[in-house]
VEXPATI-94175 format. One record per residue (C-alpha): residue number from 1; residue in three letters; x, y, z. Coordinates in nm, 3 decimals, padded with zeros to 5 digits. Last residue first. Example, Ala and Ser with C-alpha at 12.3 -4.5 7.8 and 13.67 -1.06 7.14 Angstrom:
# VEXPATI-94175
{2 'SER' {01.367 -00.106 00.714}}
{1 'ALA' {01.230 -00.450 00.780}}
//
This chain:
# VEXPATI-94175
{184 'LYS' {25.729 -00.940 04.391}}
{183 'LYS' {25.937 -00.891 04.697}}
{182 'LYS' {26.311 -00.964 04.677}}
{181 'LEU' {26.412 -00.608 04.596}}
{180 'CYS' {26.204 -00.470 04.882}}
{179 'ASP' {26.364 -00.708 05.131}}
{178 'MET' {26.711 -00.608 05.014}}
{177 'LYS' {26.661 -00.247 05.114}}
{176 'ILE' {26.738 00.009 04.843}}
{175 'LEU' {27.017 00.257 04.907}}
{174 'PHE' {27.010 00.625 04.821}}
{173 'ASP' {27.174 00.879 04.595}}
{172 'MET' {27.070 01.226 04.490}}
{171 'GLN' {27.205 01.481 04.249}}
{170 'PHE' {27.030 01.807 04.177}}
{169 'VAL' {26.997 02.070 03.908}}
{168 'ILE' {26.780 02.326 04.086}}
{167 'ASP' {26.550 02.558 03.894}}
{166 'ASN' {26.462 02.774 04.199}}
{165 'LYS' {26.616 02.834 04.548}}
{164 'VAL' {26.984 02.760 04.485}}
{163 'VAL' {27.193 02.645 04.783}}
{162 'LEU' {27.005 02.314 04.826}}
{161 'ASN' {27.199 02.114 04.566}}
{160 'SER' {27.529 02.211 04.725}}
{159 'LEU' {27.401 02.056 05.046}}
{158 'PRO' {27.432 01.708 04.887}}
{157 'VAL' {27.113 01.498 04.888}}
{156 'ASN' {27.173 01.158 05.049}}
{155 'ILE' {26.899 00.908 05.125}}
{154 'ASN' {27.049 00.643 05.350}}
{153 'GLU' {26.740 00.420 05.320}}
{152 'TYR' {26.470 00.336 05.067}}
{151 'CYS' {26.221 00.049 05.081}}
{150 'GLU' {26.026 00.169 05.386}}
{149 'ASN' {25.901 00.481 05.208}}
{148 'LYS' {25.884 00.781 05.436}}
{147 'GLU' {26.242 00.878 05.350}}
{146 'LEU' {26.154 00.887 04.979}}
{145 'GLU' {25.864 01.127 05.046}}
{144 'ASP' {26.092 01.345 05.260}}
{143 'LYS' {26.347 01.367 04.976}}
{142 'PHE' {26.072 01.458 04.727}}
{141 'GLU' {25.941 01.725 04.967}}
{140 'LEU' {26.296 01.857 04.999}}
{139 'LEU' {26.323 01.877 04.619}}
{138 'VAL' {25.980 02.044 04.591}}
{137 'ASP' {26.079 02.295 04.859}}
{136 'ARG' {26.407 02.372 04.677}}
{135 'SER' {26.219 02.468 04.365}}
{134 'LYS' {26.149 02.364 04.005}}
{133 'ALA' {26.357 02.046 04.038}}
{132 'LYS' {26.594 01.914 03.774}}
{131 'GLY' {26.752 01.572 03.761}}
{130 'VAL' {27.032 01.333 03.851}}
{129 'LEU' {26.952 01.015 04.043}}
{128 'TYR' {27.196 00.752 04.172}}
{127 'ILE' {27.053 00.428 04.306}}
{126 'ASN' {27.256 00.198 04.530}}
{125 'ARG' {27.160 -00.172 04.553}}
{124 'ASP' {27.446 -00.307 04.342}}
{123 'LYS' {27.525 -00.004 04.128}}
{122 'THR' {27.234 00.180 03.979}}
{121 'SER' {27.193 00.467 03.738}}
{120 'PHE' {26.927 00.725 03.656}}
{119 'ASP' {26.977 01.044 03.461}}
{118 'THR' {26.737 01.320 03.365}}
{117 'VAL' {26.479 01.290 03.646}}
{116 'ALA' {26.231 01.576 03.611}}
{115 'ILE' {26.082 01.713 03.933}}
{114 'GLU' {25.778 01.946 03.935}}
{113 'GLU' {25.548 01.648 03.876}}
{112 'PRO' {25.638 01.500 04.213}}
{111 'THR' {25.836 01.170 04.235}}
{110 'ALA' {25.698 00.932 04.499}}
{109 'ALA' {25.478 00.740 04.254}}
{108 'SER' {25.768 00.703 04.011}}
{107 'LEU' {25.996 00.579 04.287}}
{106 'LYS' {25.732 00.329 04.400}}
{105 'ASN' {25.685 00.205 04.043}}
{104 'PHE' {26.061 00.188 03.987}}
{103 'ILE' {26.104 -00.020 04.305}}
{102 'GLU' {25.822 -00.252 04.199}}
{101 'ALA' {25.983 -00.299 03.858}}
{100 'TRP' {26.324 -00.373 04.011}}
{99 'TYR' {26.232 -00.722 04.124}}
{98 'PHE' {26.572 -00.868 04.209}}
{97 'HIS' {26.652 -01.225 04.120}}
{96 'GLY' {26.891 -01.414 04.346}}
{95 'GLU' {26.623 -01.650 04.475}}
{94 'GLN' {26.482 -01.683 04.123}}
{93 'ILE' {26.822 -01.784 03.988}}
{92 'LYS' {26.862 -02.039 04.266}}
{91 'LEU' {26.513 -02.170 04.195}}
{90 'LEU' {26.594 -02.197 03.825}}
{89 'LYS' {26.912 -02.389 03.903}}
{88 'SER' {26.713 -02.618 04.134}}
{87 'ALA' {26.461 -02.678 03.855}}
{86 'ASN' {26.739 -02.755 03.607}}
{85 'GLU' {26.896 -02.999 03.852}}
{84 'ASN' {26.557 -03.159 03.917}}
{83 'VAL' {26.497 -03.192 03.542}}
{82 'GLN' {26.840 -03.353 03.499}}
{81 'LYS' {26.780 -03.595 03.785}}
{80 'PHE' {26.437 -03.679 03.647}}
{79 'LYS' {26.592 -03.747 03.304}}
{78 'GLU' {26.863 -03.966 03.460}}
{77 'GLU' {26.601 -04.154 03.662}}
{76 'TYR' {26.396 -04.203 03.347}}
{75 'LEU' {26.699 -04.345 03.166}}
{74 'SER' {26.776 -04.562 03.470}}
{73 'LEU' {26.420 -04.693 03.455}}
{72 'GLU' {26.447 -04.763 03.084}}
{71 'GLN' {26.778 -04.939 03.143}}
{70 'TYR' {26.621 -05.138 03.426}}
{69 'LYS' {26.320 -05.218 03.210}}
{68 'ASP' {26.551 -05.336 02.932}}
{67 'GLN' {26.756 -05.532 03.188}}
{66 'SER' {26.432 -05.676 03.326}}
{65 'GLU' {26.337 -05.778 02.975}}
{64 'ALA' {26.682 -05.930 02.919}}
{63 'LEU' {26.657 -06.114 03.252}}
{62 'SER' {26.308 -06.234 03.162}}
{61 'LYS' {26.444 -06.356 02.827}}
{60 'ALA' {26.745 -06.523 02.990}}
{59 'ALA' {26.517 -06.694 03.242}}
{58 'MET' {26.286 -06.802 02.961}}
{57 'SER' {26.584 -06.940 02.768}}
{56 'ALA' {26.713 -07.122 03.075}}
{55 'ASN' {26.368 -07.267 03.135}}
{54 'ARG' {26.344 -07.369 02.768}}
{53 'GLU' {26.690 -07.528 02.783}}
{52 'ILE' {26.596 -07.724 03.095}}
{51 'SER' {26.270 -07.828 02.926}}
{50 'LEU' {26.463 -07.925 02.613}}
{49 'LEU' {26.707 -08.133 02.817}}
{48 'TYR' {26.420 -08.314 02.991}}
{47 'PHE' {26.235 -08.372 02.663}}
{46 'ILE' {26.556 -08.501 02.504}}
{45 'ASN' {26.608 -08.735 02.799}}
{44 'PHE' {26.245 -08.849 02.776}}
{43 'LEU' {26.288 -08.909 02.402}}
{42 'ILE' {26.608 -09.109 02.465}}
{41 'ILE' {26.423 -09.318 02.722}}
{40 'ILE' {26.138 -09.372 02.472}}
{39 'PHE' {26.389 -09.476 02.204}}
{38 'LEU' {26.557 -09.714 02.448}}
{37 'ILE' {26.216 -09.864 02.531}}
{36 'ILE' {26.136 -09.892 02.159}}
{35 'PRO' {26.478 -10.043 02.093}}
{34 'LEU' {26.419 -10.298 02.375}}
{33 'LEU' {26.060 -10.374 02.274}}
{32 'PHE' {26.153 -10.591 01.974}}
{31 'LEU' {26.432 -10.772 02.160}}
{30 'PHE' {26.190 -10.820 02.451}}
{29 'GLU' {25.921 -10.940 02.214}}
{28 'GLU' {26.170 -11.176 02.054}}
{27 'ARG' {26.271 -11.308 02.396}}
{26 'LEU' {25.910 -11.346 02.506}}
{25 'ILE' {25.822 -11.516 02.179}}
{24 'ARG' {26.119 -11.751 02.223}}
{23 'ARG' {26.030 -11.812 02.586}}
{22 'PHE' {25.665 -11.882 02.494}}
{21 'LEU' {25.775 -12.113 02.216}}
{20 'LYS' {25.998 -12.306 02.457}}
{19 'LYS' {25.721 -12.318 02.714}}
{18 'ARG' {25.473 -12.428 02.446}}
{17 'LYS' {25.710 -12.689 02.320}}
{16 'LEU' {25.763 -12.809 02.676}}
{15 'GLU' {25.385 -12.834 02.729}}
{14 'THR' {25.344 -13.006 02.399}}
{13 'LYS' {25.606 -13.257 02.498}}
{12 'ARG' {25.450 -13.309 02.840}}
{11 'GLN' {25.118 -13.388 02.683}}
{10 'LYS' {25.281 -13.625 02.443}}
{9 'PRO' {25.445 -13.824 02.711}}
{8 'LEU' {25.818 -13.808 02.737}}
{7 'LEU' {26.025 -14.106 02.644}}
{6 'ASP' {26.125 -14.004 02.296}}
{5 'LEU' {26.446 -14.171 02.234}}
{4 'TYR' {26.687 -14.003 02.009}}
{3 'ILE' {26.953 -14.193 01.830}}
{2 'LYS' {27.263 -14.030 01.726}}
{1 'MET' {27.481 -14.127 01.443}}
//
């Protein structure tokens, strides 16, 4: 059996009891707060991971949006390229286009009423005319009128056409200058 002797004064005993109680309360509070502190740490870690995930998601979203914009931009670039190609093709066609209407108008204006053109053909820039003239003078006047025009050159009327004086069936060929064909 054990015998306990109480030699401490009462004041000291209460003080020790209070210290012991304080330590117990402190220990219990610590044990109570420890899970809460761990829970708060876990919450901060989750918050940190979620913020990293959110930033990564936003970066992926902005990348996807920029990819969409890039694809849209490349689509527009492709359309512009196609339009430019079509425009350049049209310009090439227009550069090679000959304006025959002006040539026909000048030829019609130069043709006297006494001359009837019965056949008209072209090859490259050469024009071949077949027709009837009332007289040799009218045919020569027509030839002179064509020679005066700056669009026609190398006007050729065979001598066989000039043998007959009246009601001449004639043939004529001449070359059209390139500048006149290109003018509108």
